[in-house]
Each structure stands twice: as structure tokens, then as C-alpha cells.
C-alpha positions, 0 to 999 in steps of 0.5 A, a space after each residue: 706516738 703523737 698524730 697531728 692532722 693538716 691544718 691545712 686538709 682540715 681546712 679544705 675539708 671542712 669547704 666540704 661539710 659546710 652545705 650539710 650542716 647549714 643542712 642538720 642545722 633546717 632539718 633541727 629546726 623542724 623540730 622541737 626541743 622535746 621531739 628531737 630528745 624523743 629522737 636522741 633518746 632512741 638513737 642511743 636505745 637503739 645505737 645499745 640494741 647494735 652494741 649488744 647485739 654486735 657483741 653476741 655476735 663477736 663472742 
């Protein structure tokens, strides 16, 4: 089964995210490359820990 997006809906939804996308870009510009790398590493580690905890809880 192949699922294809409705391009008209995709275009419609894109407008909702334009402002949010710009907010993210502006927020990232407040941090140095090294700070962003540290945040990325932190979030990656925390995501892995969350996955491990979920696996333990679900058996």
C-alpha cells in the first residue's frame, strides 16, 4: 500500500509552520555552534535514556 500526501493540504499546513520555523531559526542564532553541539549531545543522551526506560517498563 502506498500512501501519498495531498499536496494541497501540505501547502495549506505549511503556512501554519512558517512563523514557528522562523522562531526556531532566531532562537538557534542566540547560541554558539559549541553550545548547540552540547545541547544536541544532551538531547541525544536523554532520548536514549528515555527509550531504555520505556523498554524496561514495557518488558
